[in-house]
RODO-2510 file (C-alpha; in nm, 4 decimals, decimal comma):
residues 101
     n   res          X          Y          Z
     1     m    24,4302    -7,9754    10,7967
     2     p    24,3041    -7,7158    10,9170
     3     e    23,9651    -7,6823    11,1377
     4     r    23,6936    -7,7802    10,9184
     5     t    23,5153    -7,4052    10,8250
     6     p    23,5760    -7,1970    10,4717
     7     k    23,7267    -6,9717    10,7219
     8     a    24,0002    -7,1753    10,8017
     9     l    24,0648    -7,3694    10,4621
    10     r    24,0740    -7,0257    10,3497
    11     r    24,3937    -6,9423    10,5867
    12     a    24,5368    -7,2675    10,5253
    13     i    24,5346    -7,2117    10,1201
    14     a    24,6560    -6,8570    10,1423
    15     e    24,9463    -7,0026    10,4163
    16     d    25,0204    -7,3412    10,2520
    17     a    24,9289    -7,3056     9,8510
    18     p    24,8616    -6,9488     9,7304
    19     q    24,8739    -7,0517     9,4290
    20     l    24,5211    -7,1675     9,4863
    21     l    24,3657    -6,8852     9,6581
    22     p    24,2390    -6,6575     9,3389
    23     d    24,0185    -6,9547     9,2258
    24     f    23,9221    -6,9672     9,5440
    25     d    23,8268    -6,6826     9,6209
    26     r    23,6437    -6,6719     9,2664
    27     h    23,4010    -6,9331     9,3218
    28     w    23,3053    -6,8970     9,7090
    29     r    23,1929    -6,5264     9,4840
    30     r    23,0337    -6,7297     9,2170
    31     a    22,8730    -7,0001     9,4133
    32     i    22,8312    -6,8337     9,7836
    33     g    22,8650    -6,4617     9,7779
    34     d    22,6783    -6,3426     9,5181
    35     t    22,4248    -6,5861     9,4998
    36     y    22,3399    -6,5113     9,8804
    37     d    22,2822    -6,9228     9,8941
    38     i    22,4620    -7,0953    10,1744
    39     g    22,3499    -7,4265    10,0797
    40     p    22,6347    -7,5349     9,8084
    41     v    22,8836    -7,4555    10,1276
    42     s    22,9184    -7,8090    10,1710
    43     a    22,9740    -7,9172     9,8366
    44     f    23,2022    -7,5785     9,7975
    45     f    23,3934    -7,6870    10,0824
    46     a    23,3951    -8,0385     9,9810
    47     r    23,5880    -7,9564     9,6497
    48     w    23,8102    -7,7362     9,8257
    49     w    23,9168    -7,9351    10,0727
    50     c    24,0642    -8,1908     9,8178
    51     e    24,1925    -7,9152     9,6371
    52     y    24,4054    -7,8094     9,9045
    53     a    24,5059    -8,1510    10,0646
    54     i    24,6767    -8,2684     9,7225
    55     a    24,8153    -7,9003     9,6946
    56     r    24,9964    -7,9242    10,0192
    57     d    25,2072    -8,2252     9,9068
    58     p    25,4078    -8,1225     9,6180
    59     e    25,4565    -8,4768     9,4872
    60     l    25,0678    -8,5359     9,5336
    61     d    25,0160    -8,2576     9,3054
    62     a    25,2920    -8,3479     9,0759
    63     h    25,1906    -8,6520     9,0481
    64     v    24,7644    -8,5671     9,0091
    65     r    24,9175    -8,3167     8,7687
    66     d    25,0536    -8,5333     8,5475
    67     l    24,7979    -8,7869     8,5493
    68     h    24,5604    -8,4935     8,3884
    69     h    24,8422    -8,4187     8,1743
    70     r    24,8467    -8,7839     8,0569
    71     a    24,4914    -8,7882     8,0312
    72     a    24,4563    -8,4814     7,8183
    73     e    24,7418    -8,6096     7,5696
    74     t    24,6386    -9,0188     7,5162
    75     a    24,4232    -9,1066     7,2238
    76     d    24,2671    -9,4067     7,3570
    77     f    23,9716    -9,3776     7,5777
    78     a    24,0178    -9,6791     7,7820
    79     e    24,3599    -9,5242     7,8936
    80     a    24,2408    -9,1850     7,9999
    81     q    23,9677    -9,3048     8,1813
    82     a    24,1411    -9,5068     8,3561
    83     l    24,3947    -9,2270     8,4530
    84     l    24,0890    -9,0126     8,5697
    85     e    23,9700    -9,2873     8,7368
    86     e    24,2971    -9,2642     8,9448
    87     v    24,2661    -8,8974     9,0516
    88     a    23,8617    -8,9694     9,1238
    89     k    24,0184    -9,2389     9,3694
    90     i    24,3087    -9,0169     9,4503
    91     r    24,0279    -8,7732     9,5365
    92     y    23,7845    -8,9183     9,7369
    93     s    24,0450    -9,0537     9,9477
    94     m    24,1465    -8,6524    10,0399
    95     r    23,8021    -8,6128    10,1922
    96     d    23,8073    -8,8842    10,5086
    97     l    24,1474    -8,6419    10,6263
    98     e    24,0487    -8,4605    10,9570
    99     p    24,2241    -8,1599    11,1173
   100     g    24,5657    -8,1723    11,2169
   101     e    24,6253    -8,4488    11,0143
***
């Protein structure tokens, strides 16, 4: 994982998960740049830290995508909820990754 700065995270995304870069940049402009408000930086950063952590691991990324797909396809509310809770747990666990991990 990169240093815990937006600039370092953007650089890591560009190098390791370039498919995320357009969304990252669009979100940055909309939430931070165009508003001239740094208040939401920590929430923005937390979200993209997890997005990058998942995307840099192809197996984990595929697993998360599969969980989302299965949740969208099922007609069983309880099953969809369980699948999305698993995604949430995975994302939550990514927040603890430190730079260099």
